C-alpha positions as CSV (number, residue, x, y, z in Angstrom):
1,X,0.0,0.0,0.0
2,X,2.7,2.5,-1.0
3,X,1.6,6.1,-1.5
4,X,-2.0,5.1,-0.6
5,X,-2.4,3.4,-4.0
6,X,-5.4,1.0,-4.0
7,X,-4.4,-2.6,-4.6
8,X,-5.6,-4.1,-7.9
9,X,-9.0,-5.8,-7.5
10,X,-10.5,-8.4,-9.9
11,X,-14.3,-8.2,-10.1
12,X,-16.4,-10.9,-11.8
13,X,-19.9,-9.9,-12.8
14,X,-22.1,-12.7,-14.1
15,X,-25.7,-13.1,-15.0
16,X,-28.1,-13.6,-17.9
17,X,-28.6,-11.0,-20.6
18,X,-30.9,-8.1,-19.9
19,X,-29.8,-7.7,-16.3
20,X,-27.9,-4.5,-16.9
21,X,-24.6,-6.3,-16.8
22,X,-22.7,-4.4,-19.5
23,X,-23.9,-0.9,-18.5
24,X,-23.2,-1.7,-14.8
25,X,-19.7,-3.2,-15.4
26,X,-18.6,-0.4,-17.7
27,X,-19.8,2.3,-15.3
28,X,-18.2,0.7,-12.2
29,X,-14.9,0.2,-14.0
30,X,-14.9,3.8,-15.2
31,X,-15.8,5.2,-11.7
32,X,-13.1,3.1,-9.9
33,X,-10.4,3.4,-12.6
34,X,-10.4,-0.3,-13.5
35,X,-10.1,-2.0,-16.8
36,X,-13.2,-3.6,-18.3
37,X,-13.7,-6.8,-20.3
38,X,-16.9,-7.8,-22.0
39,X,-16.4,-11.5,-22.4
40,X,-19.7,-11.9,-24.4
41,X,-18.2,-9.8,-27.1
42,X,-15.3,-12.2,-27.4
43,X,-17.7,-15.1,-28.0
44,X,-19.7,-13.0,-30.4
45,X,-16.4,-12.2,-32.2
46,X,-15.4,-15.8,-32.7
47,X,-19.0,-16.6,-33.8
48,X,-18.8,-13.7,-36.3
49,X,-15.5,-15.1,-37.6
50,X,-17.0,-18.6,-38.0
51,X,-20.0,-17.2,-39.9
52,X,-17.8,-14.9,-42.1
53,X,-15.5,-17.8,-43.0
54,X,-18.2,-20.3,-43.9
55,X,-17.7,-22.6,-40.9
56,X,-20.9,-24.7,-40.3
57,X,-22.0,-23.4,-36.9
58,X,-24.2,-26.5,-36.5
59,X,-21.1,-28.7,-36.6
60,X,-19.2,-28.7,-33.3
61,X,-16.2,-30.6,-34.8
62,X,-15.8,-27.9,-37.6
63,X,-16.1,-25.2,-34.9
64,X,-13.5,-26.9,-32.7
65,X,-11.1,-27.3,-35.6
66,X,-11.2,-23.6,-36.4
67,X,-11.3,-22.3,-32.8
68,X,-7.6,-21.4,-32.8
69,X,-7.5,-19.5,-36.0
70,X,-9.0,-16.0,-35.4
71,X,-6.9,-13.4,-33.6
72,X,-9.2,-11.7,-31.2
73,X,-8.0,-8.5,-29.4
74,X,-10.1,-6.8,-26.7
75,X,-9.5,-3.2,-25.7
76,X,-10.2,-2.8,-22.0
77,X,-10.9,1.0,-21.6
78,X,-14.4,1.1,-20.1
79,X,-15.0,4.5,-21.8
80,X,-14.2,2.9,-25.2
81,X,-14.1,-0.9,-25.2
82,X,-13.0,-2.1,-28.6
83,X,-12.8,-5.6,-30.2
84,X,-11.0,-6.6,-33.3
85,X,-10.7,-9.9,-35.2
86,X,-7.6,-10.3,-37.4
87,X,-7.2,-6.5,-37.2
88,X,-10.8,-5.7,-38.3
89,X,-13.1,-3.7,-36.0
90,X,-16.1,-5.9,-35.3
91,X,-17.9,-3.9,-32.6
92,X,-20.9,-3.4,-34.8
93,X,-21.2,-6.7,-36.9
94,X,-21.0,-8.9,-33.8
95,X,-24.3,-7.4,-32.6
96,X,-26.3,-8.6,-35.6
97,X,-29.2,-11.0,-35.2
98,X,-27.3,-13.6,-37.3
99,X,-24.4,-13.7,-34.8
100,X,-26.8,-13.5,-31.8
101,X,-28.7,-16.5,-33.0
102,X,-25.6,-18.6,-33.3
103,X,-23.5,-17.5,-30.4
104,X,-24.9,-20.1,-27.9
105,X,-24.1,-23.0,-30.2
106,X,-20.5,-21.8,-30.9
107,X,-19.9,-20.9,-27.2
108,X,-20.9,-24.4,-26.1
109,X,-18.0,-26.0,-28.0
110,X,-15.3,-26.9,-25.4
111,X,-12.4,-25.9,-27.7
112,X,-13.9,-22.4,-28.1
113,X,-14.4,-22.0,-24.4
114,X,-10.8,-23.1,-23.6
115,X,-9.4,-20.7,-26.2
116,X,-11.5,-17.7,-25.0
117,X,-11.1,-18.5,-21.3
118,X,-7.3,-18.5,-21.7
119,X,-7.5,-15.1,-23.5
120,X,-9.7,-13.8,-20.6
121,X,-7.3,-15.0,-17.9
122,X,-4.3,-13.4,-19.6
123,X,-6.2,-10.1,-19.9
124,X,-7.2,-10.2,-16.2
125,X,-3.7,-11.1,-15.1
126,X,-2.1,-8.1,-16.9
127,X,-4.6,-5.5,-15.7
128,X,-2.4,-3.4,-13.4
129,X,-5.1,-1.5,-11.6
130,X,-7.5,-4.4,-11.6
131,X,-10.4,-5.2,-13.9
132,X,-14.2,-5.7,-14.0
133,X,-14.9,-8.8,-16.1
134,X,-18.5,-9.5,-17.1
135,X,-19.9,-12.7,-18.5
136,X,-21.7,-15.9,-17.6
137,X,-19.0,-18.1,-16.2
138,X,-16.4,-15.7,-14.9
139,X,-16.8,-16.3,-11.1
140,X,-17.3,-20.1,-11.6
141,X,-14.8,-21.0,-14.3
142,X,-12.7,-18.2,-15.7
143,X,-11.6,-16.4,-12.6
144,X,-12.7,-18.6,-9.6
145,X,-10.2,-16.6,-7.4
146,X,-11.7,-13.2,-8.3
147,X,-11.6,-10.8,-5.3
148,X,-15.3,-10.1,-5.7
149,X,-18.0,-12.0,-7.5
150,X,-21.4,-10.5,-8.3
151,X,-24.3,-12.3,-9.9
152,X,-27.0,-10.0,-11.4
153,X,-30.5,-11.2,-11.8
154,X,-33.8,-9.7,-12.9
155,X,-37.3,-11.1,-13.7
156,X,-37.7,-12.3,-17.3
157,X,-40.2,-9.5,-17.9
158,X,-37.8,-6.8,-16.8
159,X,-35.0,-8.2,-18.8
160,X,-37.1,-8.5,-21.9
161,X,-38.3,-4.9,-21.6
162,X,-34.7,-3.7,-21.2
163,X,-33.4,-5.8,-24.1
164,X,-36.2,-4.9,-26.5
165,X,-35.6,-1.2,-25.6
166,X,-31.9,-1.8,-26.6
167,X,-33.1,-3.6,-29.8
168,X,-35.2,-0.6,-30.9
169,X,-38.8,-1.7,-31.5
170,X,-38.3,-5.4,-30.9
171,X,-41.4,-7.2,-29.7
172,X,-41.1,-7.7,-25.9
173,X,-42.8,-11.1,-25.9
174,X,-40.6,-12.4,-28.7
175,X,-37.6,-11.0,-26.8
176,X,-38.7,-12.7,-23.6
177,X,-39.0,-16.1,-25.3
178,X,-35.5,-15.6,-26.9
179,X,-34.0,-14.7,-23.6
180,X,-35.5,-17.7,-21.8
181,X,-34.4,-20.0,-24.6
182,X,-30.8,-18.6,-24.5
183,X,-30.7,-18.9,-20.7
184,X,-31.8,-22.5,-21.0
185,X,-29.1,-23.2,-23.6
186,X,-26.4,-21.5,-21.6
187,X,-27.4,-23.0,-18.2
188,X,-27.5,-26.5,-19.5
189,X,-24.3,-26.7,-21.6
190,X,-21.7,-29.1,-20.4
191,X,-18.8,-26.7,-20.5
192,X,-18.9,-23.7,-18.1
193,X,-22.6,-23.3,-17.8
194,X,-24.2,-20.0,-16.8
195,X,-24.3,-20.4,-13.0
196,X,-23.9,-18.4,-9.8
197,X,-20.7,-19.1,-7.9
198,X,-21.3,-20.2,-4.3
199,X,-19.4,-17.2,-3.0
200,X,-21.0,-14.6,-5.3
201,X,-23.2,-11.7,-4.0
202,X,-26.5,-11.8,-5.8
203,X,-28.1,-8.5,-6.8
204,X,-31.6,-8.6,-8.1
205,X,-32.0,-5.6,-10.4
206,X,-35.7,-6.0,-11.2
207,X,-36.8,-3.0,-9.1
208,X,-33.6,-1.0,-9.3
209,X,-32.6,1.8,-11.6
210,X,-29.3,1.4,-13.4
211,X,-27.8,4.2,-11.2
212,X,-28.8,2.2,-8.1
213,X,-27.3,-1.0,-9.4
214,X,-24.0,0.8,-10.2
215,X,-24.0,2.4,-6.7
216,X,-24.6,-1.0,-5.1
217,X,-21.7,-2.6,-7.0
218,X,-19.3,0.3,-6.5
219,X,-19.9,0.0,-2.7
220,X,-19.2,-3.7,-2.8
221,X,-16.0,-3.2,-4.7
222,X,-14.8,-0.4,-2.4
223,X,-15.5,-2.5,0.7
224,X,-13.5,-5.4,-0.9
225,X,-10.7,-3.1,-1.8
226,X,-10.5,-1.6,1.6
227,X,-10.2,-5.1,3.2
228,X,-7.4,-6.2,0.9
């Protein structure tokens, strides 16, 4: 604790989509001067690469064989998180419906998870000030020794409303069905399922505003940092 500098802190934020995970993680990282990593974007990036290169995303062995090929680089500035594949900026194309509909299948392949998990661990290990890493298996699989693990939840209705708001004019019921289907796929996959770590703090965001969720998480991180 030289010069009163805060020790680096590794924060894992997990939970299903539509819980405010990305907005919360970015804001907390920015407020506390930490790096930020959106692990979902990395799985979307490898899925985008598979689709762009004509890999059959219904064929796990084809996906596994190609998992090591794309060069995925994540920028960890919470104010401007970037992601490139083989030097190409893919921040926009990875958010298309085509990629979204295939990401669970690609992410379920063990070789893909091993590749991306290794990438995530190396990014976390080199974050000098500490990092907020958001995803679905960070506290359980990727960074089981994280200083603080948070699991965000919300009702399917609240999540669908938020997600359809993000998707501009999407049908809330259709969005709700898609979220539930994706949760089921991600929770039941053999490799690193979406799950709450035993030592994670659960935060139900259903009735909270984004500002309240951010405040809650910032407080948890500050308490953890003070006790290090």
